[in-house]
N, C-alpha and C positions, 0 to 999 in steps of 0.2 A: 065083299063088295069090287064089282069090275072096272072103276076107276084106273084108269093105268097109272098114275102117281104110285096107288095105294101100293098095285102090284108089284114096280118096280122096288118100293118104301121095304115092304115085303119079302122080298127076293132078298133085296141088298141086305135087308135085317141079321135074317134067318143066316144065307152066306158069312157073313163076321162072325158070328155067332157058335159055330160051328168050328170058326178057328180057336185053334190051341193059345196060339198069342197075343190075344184078347182079354182068354179069362188070366192070363199069365201076367196082364196089365193090371186087369181087379183088384191082382194079387195082392202086383208087385209096389204098386201105387200106396193105399193105407198102407202097408208095411214100411216103407220108406216117410211117410208122415208120420208111423206111430215110432217108429225110430230116432228120428230125427226131434219128434217133441222129445223124448225121451233124456237125450242126451244134452235139448235144452234145458231140460228141466232138473240136470244133475248138476250143469255149467254153474246158470243162476241159486244152487242151493250155496254152490261153497262159493260162489260172489254176493251170498246176500248181504242187502246191510238195510238195519235199520233207523243208521243216521240219517238227524234231517237237513236237510240243505243249505242250513241261513250260514251265515259268514256276519261279522259286526258293523257292515252296510244295511241289513234286514229291517224296516223297522216295525215293531213290537205290540199292541196295545193290547190293556187286557182289561175288561172289567167285572169286577168281584163284587157280589151283590151276598154271598155266601161269607165273608169276610177269613175266605181261608187267605189268604196273603197276608204278608204285616203292609198296615196302612203307607209305609213308607218309600213299599215298595217300586224299585226306578219305571217300569209297566206298565204298573194298576193304572189305570185312570178312568176318572168320574162319569163318562159321557153313556147315553142310551146307548141300545143293542143296537137302534135304527140311528144314531146319528154314529156309531162305529163301524156298523156296513157301509155309509155315507161317505167313509175316510178311505175303506178301503177300492169302491167306485172311482173316489176322486183321485185317489193314487198316494193319498197322504202318508197313510200304514203300508206294511204290504201283507202283514197277519193280524186279524184282529180274535181273541181268545173270548166267550161270555161266558161267564161260571155264570148258572142261575143263582136263584135265592134256595133251591129246594134240590140242590149239589148232591146233598147229602142224601136224598133218598132216591133223585133218579139216576144218582152216578153218571152223568153225562155234561160235557161241555162244546159251545158251538166254535167252529171254524171258520171263518172267514176269508177265502181269500180270493186270486183275481185267474182266473183259467180257462182259456181261448182254445185249449190244443185238446189234442186228444187222452185228455193225464187221467190214467184209471189210478193211480196211487198216488198221495201228497205222503212225502212224511213226517212233514215241515209240520204235522199236525198234534206228533211225537211231542214238539217243543215243551208242548205245555205241563207233559208229563214230567219231563225233568223239571222244569220249573217247581211246578210246586213242590217235587221232591225236596229239592235244592233251599227253598224258602218259607218253607211250613216250621212256624215255632213247634218247639217238644212238646207240646199241652197233652198229646197223645187222646184228643179227644177222637170218638168217632168220625169225626168230619174230617182231622188231621190223620187217620188212620188209612181214610180212603185217598186221601192226597198223595202219601209219602208213599205206598203201596201200586200206587196208580193203577188201579182197580178199579177205574171209569172210563165211558168209552167219550171219545172225542167226534162226534156229528159234522164231517168236512162238507161247507157248501161252496161250492166253487159258482164264481159268479163272471157277469162280461162288465163291461167298463160301464157299460147303461145301468147295472144295475142289477139284469136279467138272470134265472139259475142259467147255469153255463150246464150242460150235458150232450158235449162234442163226441162222447163218445160214444152214447148211446142213440144220438144220429147217426155217425158212421158205421153202424155193426151191418146193418143193412144192404145198402150199396158195397160194402166192401167182404161179405158173402156173394153175393152176386159176380163182382168182380173177379173170386175167387173159380166158381163155376164156371165166367166165359174163357180164363185162364187156363185152364185143365181142358177144360174144348177144344181150344185151336190147338193145342200146344200136343194131345193125345192124338183127337179124332182127326185135324184139320192134313194132318200129312200122310193120315191113311187113308183120305178120300182122294187125297192128289196123288198118290201109288198106285189104288187100286182105277184109277181112269187109265194113268198110263200104263199098266199092266193087259188094263182089256184091250188096247188097242195093239199092244205089242203080242198079245194071245189072238186077236181075231176074234175078241168074245165079244167085244162093239158093235161089230158087223151085223152078227146073229139077232142081238137083242133088237139093235134096229130095225130088225123087220119086225117086229109087233107092235113095239110103242113107238112116240117118238122121240126125237130129241128131247123137246121140252120135258117131257115126260119123266125123260133117261135121267135129265141135268140134276131137279127138281125133287124127284123120287129120292136118289141118289145120299141130298143133302138133308133128307125127312129124316132117312137110318140111318145117320150118322147123328142126329139130334136126337132120332131112342136110343140110340146108344152108348153117348153121349150122356144122359138121364139112370139110364142102367148103371154108367160108373161114378155119376155121381150120386148113386144110392148109397152105393158102397163107401160112400166115403159119412155122407148123411147123418146114414143108420147108427154108424156105432160109436160118431158124435153127438149126435142126439140121446146114446144111451150113456156115453160116459156121463152127458151133463146132467142127467136120469141121477146115477145114481154117485155124481159128487156135486151133488144140486148145494148141500151143506157145505161145502168145501170155502173160503172165506171170496177168493179171486172168483172164482163160477156166480158166488150168487152176489158180487158187487157188481159183475157185467151184467147178470139177467134182471139185475132190479132198474140199471141205465136205460135198457133198451126201449126205442123208442119205439110202437108199431106205430107208422105214416103210412098209410093206404097211399096215397098220392107217391109218396116216395117209392112204394113198388110196387106201383103199377108201372111208372115211369122207366124205373131202372130194368124191370120186365120188359117193354117193347124195347127197348135200350142192349138190349140182351140178346133179345131174339132178332133183332136185324141185325148186329154186330154180326150174329152168328152166320148170319146171310150173307153177308158181306165178306168174311174173312174166308168163309168153305166157299166160295159163290167165285174169288180172285185164287185160291190155292185150284181150286177145279178147272179153271180157266188155264194156270200155267200148265198142268194134265194134260189139258189139250193141244198147247202148240209146243209141246217137247213131246222129240221121238221114244225116248228110252226113260226106263226108269232112275236108271243112273246118270242124266240130265237130267230130271227132274228134283231129286236128291237134293241137287245143289241149291237151288229156290227154298224150301223148306225154312233153312235156318235164315237165312234174309227173311221172312214173314216171319217170321216167330219172333224176333229181334224187334222187326217194327213195331209189332203189338205188346209183347216185353217194355218197347223205348221209355215210354213215362215213368215206370218204374224207379230206372237209372238215376234217377232227379225226384225221387220223395220229397226230400226241402225243399225243391223248389215249389212243387204242387201243396204244401202245407201252408207256406206262407199266405195270411190275408189278405192280399194282394197278391192278384198274379200276374208273373210277369209277361212280357210279346213274347217269351219263349216258350210259357204255360201258354199262350193263347194261342201260336203257332203247331203245337202239339195235340191240342184241342179238336184242331179242324183240319189236319192232314188225316188224307182216307185210311190209313192201316194205322196209326197209333190216336186216333180219336176218340172209337171204345173207352179206351182204356185209361183216358184223359178224362175224358166226361166222370167216368163212375169212379174216380179218386178225386175228381172237383167234389162229383154229389158227396164223398164219407166227408172229405173235409170242409166241405160247409160254402165253398169258396161258387159255387155254378149258381148264376139266377135262371130267373123261370127264361126270358128270353134267348140264352143263352143254350139252356137244355131243348127249346123247343127247335134250336136253327142247328145245332149238333146231329138231334134225333131225324130231321129231318134231311136233313146231310144223309145219316148214314143209311133213310130210308130209302131215298133216291139214287144212293153208287149203291148200294144191294140188288134194287132191281135193273141199272143199266150193268154192271156186270155180272150178272146172270142172261140176262138177251147176250151179250155179247158173248158170254162163256156156251149160250147153244149153238149159238152161230157157228162158232171156232171150232164145237166137236163138227155141226154136219161137214165142215168143208176137209178138216182132220183125221175124225173117225175112222177113218177106212187106208192107212198107211201102209203103201206097199215097198215103201222103201225099202224097211228092213227085213223084206220077206223074202222079197224075190235074188237069188244068188246072179251070180254075176260071171256070163260066161266067154271066153275069148282064146285067142290062142295064146298058147305059153310060147 
């Protein structure tokens, strides 16, 4: 290809992958993630508990069509399954258990409760096992043995207050993965792009490059090269993760997450578009800083504040999890540096409306185009930096 942008992209890509520091980062980051995951698993295994979270104020109702419980058991009710679900959605009861008539054959109990958050496991389902163990009369029939030994499954049915099936976690997986890609790209390669621009100014490389390509082609090519390098970095994270999922697909935690993931084409397309333009915005802003700072030392002072601006919404995760966004959340949603992260978080938590998504995506798109144009103009003005190279002569 003779396209100038492609030439710059190819040149920058090859130059970066030849650096030992690039491959050191490729190996170091996954190693750190695996290390933190192992430590987290060890801590969680030591602190893991399967105790239910109910208390004396928890309202429980049980429909027992199989006749396992004594007829005078306090929590027992004669309502039908549909009536029990209605009581849950009306918030008259907190937990509703349905023991079907064929419980001895199916060995399954249905469990209904309200869940509108990112809930993966709910240990309250274990309550029914404790109840059956304590309350079953010791006739030791086949049915009683199933109840006493707890050798049955509890189907956890998460509901919204409108009675619909709740699967907040499944809807959040894709947006969260895209957010992780954006976070890693900006933190790993945003600073690298900034330092590359400044170093080229200091070493006069930019002067030579600009004799063969335009400033616009140079800036856009640099950003594209960083996106390709970021793709390589992401693959080093994604491929081991996919392999691990395939190996441990029968693990209860892994299988639970996989079964809940919702593949929504609209969500995937909109979040990918948000990712691409957000990368252009962040890298364009960092490149602009590189064009106006005279030395690498001066430029390094700006990397931290930019990264903090990008990850700032993560410090207020609880505010983004609220069903009704606050004014502060709206501010972060439309503030240029924090907007990409905030929009992705709200998309994951299901609090982002379609008009808000369109406005946010339009804002980031327009800002990314503006910042790249401003960066091109700034680079044209400041690329030839004589101030650092000329020695000072004078009388002693």
